[in-house]
C-alpha positions in Angstrom: 56.4 54.2 -29.5 55.0 56.7 -32.0 57.7 55.7 -34.5 56.7 52.0 -34.1 53.0 52.9 -34.5 53.7 54.5 -37.9 54.6 51.1 -39.5 51.5 49.2 -38.8 49.2 52.2 -39.2 50.8 53.0 -42.6 50.2 49.4 -43.7 46.6 49.6 -42.4 46.0 52.8 -44.4 47.4 51.3 -47.6 45.2 48.2 -47.1 42.0 50.1 -46.5 42.6 52.7 -49.2 42.6 50.0 -52.0 45.6 51.5 -53.7 46.5 49.5 -56.7 50.0 48.0 -57.3 50.9 47.8 -53.7 52.9 44.6 -53.1 52.6 43.9 -49.4 54.7 40.8 -49.7 57.6 42.8 -51.0 57.1 45.4 -48.2 57.2 42.6 -45.6 60.3 41.1 -47.1 62.1 44.4 -47.1 61.7 44.8 -43.4 64.5 43.8 -41.1 63.8 41.1 -38.6 63.7 43.5 -35.7 61.3 45.7 -37.6 59.1 42.6 -38.2 59.2 41.8 -34.5 58.2 45.3 -33.6 55.4 45.3 -36.2 53.8 42.2 -34.9 54.4 43.2 -31.3 52.3 46.4 -32.0 49.7 44.4 -34.0 49.3 41.9 -31.1 48.6 44.7 -28.6 46.4 46.5 -31.0 44.4 43.3 -31.8 44.0 42.6 -28.1 42.7 46.1 -27.4 40.3 46.0 -30.4 38.8 42.6 -29.4 38.3 43.7 -25.8 36.4 46.8 -27.0 33.8 44.7 -28.9 30.9 45.0 -26.4 27.2 45.2 -26.7 26.4 48.9 -26.7 24.3 51.4 -28.7 27.3 51.7 -31.0 27.6 48.0 -31.5 27.2 47.9 -35.2 29.9 50.6 -35.6 32.3 48.8 -33.3 31.7 45.6 -35.2 32.4 47.3 -38.5 35.7 48.8 -37.2 36.7 45.4 -35.7 35.9 43.6 -39.0 38.0 46.1 -41.0 40.9 45.7 -38.6 40.7 41.9 -38.4 40.6 41.7 -42.1 43.9 43.7 -42.2 45.6 41.6 -39.5 44.5 38.3 -41.2 45.6 39.6 -44.6 49.0 40.7 -43.3 49.5 37.4 -41.3 48.8 35.3 -44.4 51.3 37.2 -46.4 53.9 37.0 -43.7 53.8 33.2 -43.5 53.5 32.5 -47.2 56.2 34.8 -48.7 59.5 33.2 -49.8 62.0 32.8 -47.0 59.4 34.0 -44.5 60.6 35.2 -41.2 58.0 34.2 -38.5 58.7 36.0 -35.2 57.2 34.9 -31.9 55.0 38.0 -31.9 53.3 36.8 -35.1 52.6 33.4 -33.4 51.2 35.3 -30.4 48.8 37.2 -32.7 47.7 34.0 -34.4 47.1 32.3 -31.1 45.1 35.3 -29.9 42.9 35.1 -33.0 42.5 31.4 -32.6 41.5 31.7 -28.9 38.7 34.1 -29.7 37.5 32.3 -32.8 34.5 30.6 -31.3 33.5 33.6 -29.1 33.3 36.3 -31.9 29.8 37.3 -32.8 28.0 36.1 -35.8 28.3 39.5 -37.5 32.0 38.7 -37.8 31.4 35.4 -39.7 33.6 36.4 -42.6 36.4 37.3 -40.2 36.0 34.0 -38.3 36.3 32.1 -41.5 39.4 34.1 -42.3 40.9 33.3 -38.9 40.2 29.6 -39.5 41.8 29.7 -42.9 44.9 31.4 -41.4 45.2 28.6 -38.9 44.7 26.0 -41.6 47.6 27.5 -43.6 49.8 27.6 -40.5 48.9 23.9 -39.7 49.4 22.6 -43.2 52.7 24.4 -43.6 53.8 22.6 -40.4 55.1 25.7 -38.7 56.2 25.8 -35.1 53.6 25.1 -32.4 50.9 24.4 -34.9 49.1 22.3 -32.4 48.2 25.4 -30.5 46.1 26.6 -33.4 44.0 23.4 -34.0 41.5 23.0 -31.2 39.1 25.9 -32.0 39.9 25.7 -35.7 38.8 22.1 -35.9 35.7 22.8 -33.9 34.8 25.8 -36.0 35.3 23.9 -39.2 33.1 21.1 -37.9 30.3 23.6 -37.1 30.6 25.2 -40.4 30.5 21.9 -42.4 27.4 20.8 -40.6 25.3 23.9 -41.4 22.3 23.3 -43.7 23.9 25.5 -46.4 27.3 23.9 -46.1 29.1 23.0 -49.2 31.4 20.1 -50.2 34.3 22.6 -49.9 33.6 23.0 -46.2 33.7 19.2 -45.8 37.1 19.1 -47.6 38.5 21.7 -45.2 37.6 19.4 -42.3 39.2 16.4 -44.0 42.4 18.3 -44.7 42.7 19.0 -41.0 41.8 15.5 -39.9 45.1 14.9 -38.0 44.2 17.9 -35.8 41.3 15.9 -34.4 43.6 13.6 -32.6 44.3 16.5 -30.2 40.6 17.4 -29.8 39.1 16.9 -26.4 36.9 13.9 -27.1 35.7 13.8 -23.5 33.8 17.0 -24.2 30.2 16.2 -25.0 29.9 19.0 -27.6 32.9 17.7 -29.5 31.5 14.1 -29.5 28.1 15.4 -30.8 29.8 17.3 -33.6 31.7 14.2 -34.8 28.6 12.1 -34.5 26.7 14.6 -36.7 29.3 14.2 -39.4 28.2 10.5 -39.7 24.8 11.8 -40.7 25.9 14.5 -43.0 25.3 14.0 -46.7 28.4 15.8 -47.8 30.6 13.5 -45.8 28.8 10.4 -46.9 28.6 11.2 -50.6 32.3 11.8 -51.2 35.2 9.4 -51.0 37.3 11.8 -48.9 34.4 12.3 -46.5 33.9 8.6 -46.0 37.6 8.1 -45.4 37.4 10.8 -42.7 34.5 9.1 -41.1 36.5 5.8 -41.1 39.3 7.8 -39.5 37.0 8.9 -36.6 36.6 5.3 -35.5 40.3 5.3 -34.6 40.2 8.3 -32.3 38.6 6.9 -29.2 36.9 3.6 -28.0 34.0 5.5 -26.5 33.5 7.4 -29.8 33.3 4.1 -31.7 30.1 3.2 -29.9 28.6 6.6 -30.5 29.4 6.5 -34.2 28.1 3.0 -34.5 24.8 4.1 -32.9 24.5 7.0 -35.4 24.8 4.6 -38.3 22.3 2.1 -36.8 19.8 5.0 -36.4 20.0 5.7 -40.2 19.9 2.1 -41.5 16.1 1.7 -41.4 15.3 4.8 -43.6 18.4 5.8 -45.6 18.9 5.3 -49.3 20.3 1.9 -50.3 23.4 3.6 -51.8 24.1 5.0 -48.3 24.0 1.5 -46.8 26.9 0.6 -49.0 28.7 3.7 -47.9 28.3 2.6 -44.3 29.9 -0.8 -45.2 32.8 1.1 -46.8 33.2 3.2 -43.7 33.4 0.1 -41.4 35.9 -1.5 -43.8 38.1 1.6 -43.9 37.9 1.9 -40.1 38.9 -1.8 -39.7 41.8 -1.4 -42.0 43.3 1.5 -40.1 42.4 0.5 -36.5 45.0 -1.4 -34.4 45.1 -3.1 -31.0 42.2 -2.6 -28.7 40.4 -0.2 -31.0 40.2 -2.9 -33.7 38.9 -5.4 -31.1 36.2 -2.9 -30.0 35.3 -2.2 -33.7 35.0 -5.9 -34.4 32.9 -6.9 -31.4 30.9 -3.7 -30.8 30.2 -2.8 -34.4 30.7 -5.5 -37.0 29.6 -8.4 -35.0 26.7 -6.4 -33.7 25.6 -5.9 -37.3 26.0 -9.6 -38.0 23.8 -10.6 -35.0 21.0 -8.2 -35.9 21.2 -9.2 -39.6 20.6 -12.8 -38.6 17.6 -11.8 -36.3 16.1 -8.8 -38.1 12.6 -8.8 -39.6 12.2 -9.8 -43.2 8.9 -8.0 -43.7 9.3 -5.6 -46.6 11.2 -7.7 -49.1 14.2 -5.9 -50.5 13.6 -3.0 -48.2 13.4 -5.1 -45.0 15.7 -4.5 -42.1 17.4 -7.9 -42.7 18.1 -6.9 -46.4 19.4 -3.5 -45.4 21.8 -4.9 -42.8 23.0 -7.5 -45.3 23.7 -4.6 -47.8 26.0 -3.0 -45.1 27.9 -6.2 -44.5 28.1 -7.1 -48.2 30.9 -4.5 -48.6 33.0 -6.4 -46.1 32.1 -9.7 -47.8 33.2 -8.3 -51.2 36.7 -7.3 -49.9 37.7 -10.6 -48.3 41.0 -10.5 -50.3 42.2 -7.9 -47.8 44.8 -9.5 -45.6 43.3 -10.6 -42.3 39.7 -9.8 -43.2 38.8 -13.4 -44.0 40.1 -14.5 -40.5 38.0 -11.7 -38.9 34.8 -12.7 -40.8 35.2 -16.3 -39.8 35.9 -15.5 -36.2 32.9 -13.1 -35.9 30.4 -15.3 -37.9 31.3 -18.6 -36.2 29.3 -18.0 -32.9 26.3 -16.6 -34.9 26.0 -18.2 -38.3 26.1 -21.9 -37.6 23.7 -21.7 -34.7 21.2 -19.4 -36.6 21.1 -21.9 -39.5 19.7 -24.6 -37.2 17.2 -22.7 -35.1 13.5 -23.5 -35.2 12.5 -20.0 -36.4 12.3 -20.1 -40.2 12.8 -16.3 -40.6 16.1 -16.5 -38.6 17.2 -19.4 -40.8 16.4 -17.4 -43.9 18.4 -14.4 -42.6 21.3 -16.7 -41.7 21.1 -18.4 -45.1 21.3 -15.0 -46.9 24.4 -14.1 -44.9 25.9 -17.5 -45.5 25.6 -17.5 -49.3 26.7 -13.9 -49.5 29.9 -14.5 -47.5 30.6 -17.9 -49.0 33.2 -19.2 -48.8 34.2 -18.6 -45.2 38.0 -19.1 -45.0 40.7 -18.6 -42.4 44.2 -18.2 -43.6 45.4 -19.0 -40.1 44.1 -22.5 -40.3 46.1 -25.4 -41.5 45.1 -27.4 -44.6 43.1 -30.1 -42.8 41.1 -27.5 -40.9 40.5 -25.5 -44.1 39.2 -28.6 -45.9 36.9 -29.5 -43.0 35.5 -26.0 -43.0 34.9 -26.1 -46.7 33.2 -29.4 -46.6 31.0 -28.2 -43.8 29.9 -25.3 -46.0 29.1 -27.6 -48.9 27.0 -29.8 -46.6 25.2 -26.8 -45.3 24.3 -25.6 -48.8 22.9 -29.1 -49.5 20.8 -29.1 -46.4 19.5 -25.6 -47.1 18.2 -26.7 -50.5 15.7 -29.0 -48.6 14.8 -26.7 -45.8 11.1 -27.0 -44.9 10.7 -23.2 -45.1 10.2 -22.0 -48.8 12.0 -18.7 -48.3 15.1 -20.5 -47.1 15.0 -22.8 -50.2 14.7 -19.7 -52.5 17.7 -18.1 -50.9 19.6 -21.4 -51.1 18.8 -21.9 -54.7 20.0 -18.4 -55.7 23.0 -18.7 -53.5 24.1 -22.0 -54.9 23.7 -20.6 -58.4 25.7 -17.6 -57.5 28.4 -19.7 -56.0 28.5 -22.0 -59.1 28.9 -18.9 -61.3 31.7 -17.4 -59.2 33.6 -20.6 -58.4 32.7 -23.1 -61.2 36.3 -23.9 -62.0 37.2 -24.3 -58.3 34.3 -26.4 -57.3 34.7 -30.2 -57.6 32.8 -31.7 -60.6 30.9 -34.1 -58.4 29.6 -31.2 -56.3 28.6 -29.2 -59.4 26.8 -32.2 -60.9 25.0 -32.9 -57.6 23.7 -29.4 -57.3 22.7 -29.0 -60.9 20.8 -32.3 -60.9 19.0 -31.3 -57.7 18.0 -28.0 -59.2 16.7 -29.4 -62.5 15.0 -32.6 -61.3 13.7 -31.7 -57.9 13.5 -28.0 -57.0 12.4 -26.9 -60.5 9.3 -28.9 -59.9 8.8 -28.0 -56.2 5.0 -28.3 -55.9 4.8 -26.6 -52.6 6.2 -23.2 -53.6 6.1 -21.4 -57.0 8.8 -19.0 -55.7 11.2 -21.9 -55.4 10.5 -23.0 -59.0 11.0 -19.4 -60.2 14.2 -19.2 -58.2 15.6 -22.1 -60.1 15.1 -20.4 -63.4 16.5 -17.1 -62.1 19.5 -19.0 -60.7 20.3 -20.6 -64.0 20.3 -17.1 -65.5 23.1 -16.3 -63.0 25.0 -19.5 -63.7 25.0 -18.8 -67.5 27.1 -15.7 -66.9 30.0 -18.1 -66.5 30.9 -19.5 -70.0 32.3 -22.7 -68.4 28.9 -23.7 -67.3 27.4 -23.7 -70.8 28.3 -27.3 -71.9 26.7 -28.9 -68.8 23.6 -26.7 -68.9 23.1 -27.3 -72.6 22.6 -31.0 -71.7 20.3 -30.5 -68.7 18.2 -27.5 -69.5 15.9 -29.3 -72.0 14.5 -31.2 -69.0 12.8 -27.9 -68.0 10.8 -27.5 -71.2 7.4 -28.2 -69.4 8.1 -25.4 -67.0 6.7 -23.1 -69.7 3.2 -24.4 -68.7 3.6 -23.8 -65.0 0.4 -22.8 -63.3 2.2 -19.9 -61.6 2.8 -16.7 -63.5 6.0 -15.8 -61.7 7.4 -19.3 -62.5 6.4 -18.9 -66.2 7.9 -15.5 -66.4 11.1 -16.6 -64.8 11.4 -19.5 -67.3 10.8 -17.2 -70.3 13.5 -14.9 -68.9 15.8 -17.9 -68.8 15.1 -18.6 -72.4 16.0 -15.0 -73.2 19.3 -15.5 -71.3 19.9 -18.7 -73.4 19.2 -16.8 -76.6 22.2 -14.7 -75.8 24.5 -17.7 -75.7 26.2 -18.8 -79.0 26.3 -22.5 -78.1 22.7 -23.0 -77.0 19.5 -22.4 -79.0 16.4 -21.6 -77.0 14.2 -23.8 -79.2 16.3 -26.8 -78.2 15.0 -26.3 -74.7 11.4 -25.5 -75.5 10.2 -26.1 -79.1 8.6 -23.2 -81.0 5.3 -25.1 -81.1 5.2 -25.1 -77.3 6.0 -21.4 -77.1 3.2 -20.5 -79.6 0.7 -22.8 -77.8 1.4 -21.1 -74.5 1.3 -17.6 -76.2 -2.2 -18.4 -77.4 -3.6 -19.2 -74.0 -1.3 -17.0 -71.9 -3.3 -14.9 -69.4 -0.4 -12.8 -68.1 0.4 -9.7 -70.2 4.0 -9.7 -68.9 4.6 -13.3 -70.0 3.0 -12.6 -73.3 5.3 -9.7 -74.0 8.3 -11.7 -73.0 7.3 -14.6 -75.3 6.7 -12.2 -78.2 10.1 -10.6 -77.6 11.7 -14.0 -77.6 10.3 -15.2 -81.0 9.8 -11.9 -82.8 13.1 -12.2 -84.7 11.9 -15.6 -86.0 8.6 -14.3 -87.4 9.3 -10.7 -88.2 12.9 -10.8 -89.4 13.2 -7.1 -90.4 16.7 -7.6 -91.7 15.5 -10.2 -94.2 13.9 -9.9 -97.6 10.2 -9.2 -98.0 9.6 -12.7 -99.4 11.2 -14.2 -96.4 9.1 -12.0 -94.0 5.9 -13.1 -95.8 6.9 -16.7 -95.6 7.4 -16.4 -91.9 4.1 -14.7 -91.5 2.2 -17.3 -93.5 3.9 -20.1 -91.5 2.8 -18.5 -88.3 -0.8 -18.0 -89.5 -1.0 -21.6 -90.8 0.6 -23.1 -87.7 -1.3 -21.4 -84.9 -3.7 -18.6 -85.9 -4.6 -17.9 -82.2 -1.0 -17.4 -81.2 -0.6 -15.2 -84.3 -3.3 -12.8 -83.0 -1.5 -12.4 -79.7 1.9 -12.2 -81.3 0.9 -9.4 -83.6 -0.9 -7.6 -80.9 2.3 -7.2 -78.9 4.8 -7.1 -81.8 4.7 -3.3 -82.3 6.1 -3.0 -78.8 9.4 -4.4 -80.2 9.3 -2.7 -83.6 9.8 0.9 -84.7 6.8 2.7 -86.1 8.4 2.8 -89.5 9.0 -1.0 -89.6 5.4 -1.6 -88.4 4.0 0.5 -91.2 6.2 -1.1 -93.8 5.1 -4.5 -92.6 1.4 -3.5 -92.8 2.0 -2.4 -96.4 3.9 -5.6 -97.2 0.9 -7.7 -96.1 -1.5 -5.5 -98.0 0.6 -5.9 -101.2 0.6 -9.6 -100.7 -3.2 -9.7 -100.6 -3.5 -7.5 -103.7 -1.0 -9.7 -105.5 -3.2 -12.7 -104.8 -6.2 -10.8 -106.0 -4.4 -10.0 -109.3 -3.3 -13.6 -109.8 -6.9 -14.7 -109.3 -8.2 -12.2 -111.8 -5.7 -13.4 -114.3 -6.6 -17.0 -113.7 -10.3 -16.6 -113.9 -10.5 -14.4 -117.0 -10.0 -15.5 -120.6 -7.0 -14.5 -122.7 -8.4 -11.2 -123.9 -10.5 -10.3 -120.9 -7.5 -11.4 -118.7 -5.4 -8.7 -120.3 -8.1 -6.1 -119.7 -8.6 -7.2 -116.1 -4.9 -7.3 -115.5 -4.5 -3.8 -116.8 -7.4 -2.5 -114.7 -6.2 -4.1 -111.5 -2.6 -3.1 -112.2 -3.6 0.4 -112.7 -5.4 0.5 -109.3 -2.4 -1.0 -107.6 -0.1 1.6 -109.1 2.5 -1.1 -109.8 2.6 -2.2 -106.1 2.6 -5.9 -106.7 6.2 -6.2 -107.5 8.2 -9.4 -107.5 9.7 -8.8 -104.1 6.2 -9.1 -102.4 5.0 -12.0 -104.4 3.8 -14.7 -102.0 6.3 -17.3 -101.0 3.7 -20.0 -101.4 2.6 -20.2 -105.1 -0.6 -22.0 -104.0 -1.8 -19.1 -101.9 -4.9 -17.6 -103.5 -8.0 -15.5 -102.7 -9.9 -18.7 -102.2 -7.8 -19.6 -99.3 -10.1 -17.9 -96.8 -8.1 -19.0 -93.8 -4.9 -17.3 -94.8 -6.7 -14.3 -96.3 -8.6 -13.7 -93.1 -5.4 -14.2 -91.2 -3.5 -11.6 -93.2 -6.4 -9.1 -92.9 -6.6 -9.8 -89.1 -2.9 -9.2 -88.8 -3.2 -5.9 -90.7 -6.0 -4.7 -88.5 -4.3 -5.8 -85.2 -1.1 -4.0 -86.1 -2.9 -0.9 -87.3 -5.0 -0.7 -84.1 -1.8 -0.9 -82.0 -0.1 2.0 -83.8 -3.1 4.2 -84.7 -2.5 6.6 -81.8 1.1 7.0 -82.7 0.3 7.6 -86.4 -1.6 10.8 -85.4 1.8 12.5 -84.7 3.5 11.0 -87.7 1.5 12.4 -90.6 3.8 11.2 -93.3 3.6 7.6 -92.3 -0.2 7.9 -91.8 -0.6 9.4 -95.3 1.5 6.6 -96.8 -0.8 3.9 -95.3 -4.0 5.8 -96.3 -2.8 6.4 -99.8 -2.0 2.7 -100.5 -5.0 1.1 -98.7 -7.6 3.6 -100.0 -7.1 1.9 -103.4 -6.7 -1.6 -101.9 -10.1 -1.5 -100.0 -12.2 -1.4 -103.2 -10.3 -4.3 -104.7 -10.6 -6.3 -101.5 -14.3 -5.6 -101.2 -14.9 -6.8 -104.8 -12.6 -9.9 -104.5 -13.9 -11.4 -101.3 -17.3 -12.9 -100.8 -16.8 -14.5 -97.4 -18.9 -12.6 -94.8 -16.1 -12.7 -92.2 -13.5 -11.3 -94.6 -15.9 -8.7 -95.9 -16.5 -7.6 -92.3 -12.8 -7.2 -91.8 -12.5 -5.1 -94.9 -15.3 -3.0 -93.6 -13.5 -2.7 -90.3 -10.4 -1.4 -92.0 -12.4 1.5 -93.4 -12.7 2.8 -89.8 -9.0 3.8 -90.0 -9.9 6.4 -92.6 -12.0 9.5 -92.6 -15.5 9.3 -94.1 -14.4 11.5 -97.0 -11.5 9.0 -97.9 -13.9 6.1 -98.1 -17.1 7.9 -99.2 -18.7 4.9 -100.9 -18.3 2.8 -97.7 -19.4 5.6 -95.4 -22.6 6.5 -97.3 -23.9 3.0 -97.3 -23.0 2.1 -93.7 -26.1 3.4 -92.0 -28.3 1.9 -94.7 -26.7 -1.5 -94.0 -27.6 -1.2 -90.3 -31.2 -0.5 -91.2 -31.4 -3.7 -93.3 -29.6 -6.2 -91.1 -31.8 -9.2 -90.2 -33.1 -9.6 -86.7 -30.8 -12.6 -86.1 -27.7 -10.6 -87.0 -24.7 -11.3 -84.7 -22.7 -8.7 -82.9 -20.0 -9.3 -85.4 -22.3 -8.2 -88.2 -23.5 -4.9 -86.6 -20.4 -4.3 -84.4 -18.1 -3.6 -87.4 -20.7 -1.1 -88.9 -21.1 0.6 -85.5 -17.4 0.9 -85.0 -17.0 2.5 -88.5 -19.7 5.0 -87.7 -18.1 5.8 -84.4 -14.7 6.4 -86.0 -16.4 8.7 -88.5 -18.1 10.7 -85.8 -21.6 9.5 -86.7 -22.6 7.9 -83.4 -25.5 10.4 -83.1 -26.9 9.1 -86.4 -27.1 5.6 -84.9 -28.7 7.0 -81.8 -31.3 8.8 -83.9 -32.0 5.6 -85.8 -32.5 3.7 -82.5 -34.8 6.5 -81.2 -36.8 6.3 -84.4 -37.4 2.6 -83.9 -38.1 3.0 -80.1 -40.6 5.9 -80.3 -43.6 4.0 -81.6 -43.3 1.5 -78.8 -42.7 4.0 -76.0 -45.6 6.3 -77.1 -47.2 5.3 -80.4 -49.1 8.6 -80.8 -46.6 10.9 -79.3 -45.9 14.1 -81.0 -43.0 15.0 -78.8 -40.1 16.9 -80.1 -38.1 14.6 -82.3 -34.5 13.9 -82.1 -33.9 16.1 -85.2 -35.1 19.1 -83.2 -32.7 18.4 -80.4 -29.5 18.3 -82.5 -28.5 20.4 -85.4 -28.1 18.1 -88.4 -25.0 18.3 -90.5 -25.4 19.8 -93.9 -24.4 17.3 -96.5 -25.5 15.6 -99.7 -27.3 12.4 -98.7 -29.1 9.6 -100.3 -32.8 9.2 -99.8 -33.4 6.4 -97.3 -36.8 4.8 -97.3 -38.5 4.8 -93.9 -38.1 1.4 -92.3 -40.4 -0.4 -90.0 -39.7 0.0 -86.3 -37.2 -2.7 -85.2 -36.9 -2.2 -81.4 -34.9 -5.5 -80.9 -32.2 -4.2 -83.2 -32.3 -0.8 -81.5 -31.7 -2.4 -78.1 -28.7 -4.3 -79.5 -27.2 -1.2 -81.1 -27.6 0.8 -77.9 -26.1 -1.9 -75.8 -23.0 -2.1 -78.1 -22.6 1.7 -78.0 -22.9 1.9 -74.2 -20.5 -1.0 -73.6 -17.8 0.5 -75.9 -15.9 3.0 -73.9 -14.8 5.1 -76.9 -18.3 5.4 -78.3 -19.7 6.3 -74.9 -17.0 8.9 -74.4 -17.9 10.5 -77.7 -21.6 10.6 -76.8 -20.8 12.2 -73.4 -18.5 14.8 -74.9 -20.2 15.7 -78.2 -23.8 14.5 -78.1 -25.0 14.9 -74.6 -28.4 16.2 -75.5 -29.0 13.2 -77.7 -27.8 10.9 -74.9 -30.1 12.5 -72.4 -33.1 12.1 -74.6 -32.2 8.5 -75.1 -31.9 8.1 -71.4 -35.4 9.5 -70.9 -36.8 7.2 -73.6 -35.3 4.1 -72.0 -36.7 5.1 -68.6 -40.1 5.4 -70.1 -39.7 2.0 -71.8 -38.8 0.4 -68.5 -41.9 1.9 -66.8 -44.1 0.6 -69.7 -42.5 -2.8 -69.6 -43.1 -3.0 -65.8 -46.7 -2.1 -66.1 -47.5 -4.7 -68.7 
């Protein structure tokens, strides 16, 4: 016995001493069969003794450590013994593995690494298909399940379970704990997220009929709150289970699971839109609908839907009809390969008749579903659908449902449906002929219907054989853009026509011609168009376009100077203007219309408005693009003086003044010095346009406090004529700068009130006052309070 002990003790010593270059596989192979039997006989006895001695005592930690070291050695030696070439596996080695397998679940948690090692040993034995491998599967499978369901479990743990899936056929499925473990797999993210995991879950449905119902209940518990991607995974699991199930298990799966989902999908609540229970159940079933090409699946769907679908489509409850309609159009066409040709034709005709009736259902939700369903069916089966049926459905959509006065959602659904149909190129010739009948849908009173129609025009724009302006003329699009109240629709309209009016890939002359055409055709629409245009242009293109319009105006100014001056004076004037322009009025920016001139105030004001609108939209972005900002400022700082001299129209002059607000006060010093003086001299009947531009400029230059001081100056004599209160100049520290002497003006309280009202109603100005000039604002507040009291006492 002592001689026998030396073999395994020597191997144990070599293992624990970590001596390098020890080839245990070679040692095992060098032993004779009897020696191997003796080795594993001794190891079996020793392993049994060691495991029996692991008890809870004061020396527990020490005992566990010794046990761990020994088990590591035994597991290591067993792995080598069964994996070496021409391995000899004696019965004693099997006994050792069985012993380790039997205690796997009872070992303490402190031996977790050793438990995992035992499980891996059993996995190797099982996958190598060695003798009596079924005796090493029960506890191994259970341990792997427990390990894969831990919160910190990895995908690798899940894959180990999957690799042992055939072992689960021998698992005691009557045991409640085993059932619970398998049910928890259906809720585990690692199993659901991976293809192998989902195939394993499908495999579980084929283990036991009682387990089918438990797994189905686990899925139904998750449907209300899981991610939509997981819903598709559930459909895939059911499909995989149906493909592998046979006999009574398939019958149970069909009636207890799939048909149960169909019934609840037809009767579930629709509240919540795309996140409703009905929509979620449909998502699960959709996976089955999409794989009808699988042999026998079409027969199964027809068999299971028949007692549910046709009855649900005719019930009095509109919500149930809507759910059934959604199921019907998604599963269309229902077919059954086991039927003969006559029965198949009757079934298909029944479905076409049902679609026709759903389009006129009294419940709008059903009509919406039917419209989208019909369009999806036409897209998928255009070449297989009889021409008469296609024509009937298209005419019904265009001439009846597109003008459904009882539900805007139905009208919108028609436009959305045609977007789907256009995905089939075969539909284009017919739609090209009928879509112009929808041109007045652009003026629909419903925003969702208008938005859907503009989206349809976008879809048409992608087609080579249809032009969107043949459906709705450009004049109609611009007319709607001018009055459109919905920002979303306006943006879509601008996106639709922007390539027509700002063709960035064309020459400058062509771009100018398009701009002038828009300004002449519909100035109101042009304002809205250029307000949203920067959303679809890069900042560089927007700045280039602004410069282009500025150069066009300067070119007109130069032509007017040449035309109005004499021969000699014309040359001087030309030289002067050309010098200011720095040779910017080159031939490529000459106006497309030779008759365009400075005297054409309509177009000149339109061009200036366009520049201002575009600049306002990109002003915030320019702050982070200094180079582009400097380019604009450099060009327009010289343009402003020329524009100010050339234009006499008050409205155009006010816009030129407004443009100065884009610059700092030092860049337009002539304008900034005289701005406050102009405010003082405005007549009492001046409009908000007259003083609003000046106030906006002062606000942009950070001089709002000067305006408040002026208003206070005009209000003081009215509030307290003889007051010697501390003046506004004592409240704030005046800026040190060279200023012009401004004569003291007479109090003008009416204008002061107008100015104050404008400042307080403008959010930017009010924000500047609150942030930088709070003392001034507080004194203004006290003055206004006093004025109110005096007014009330009069």
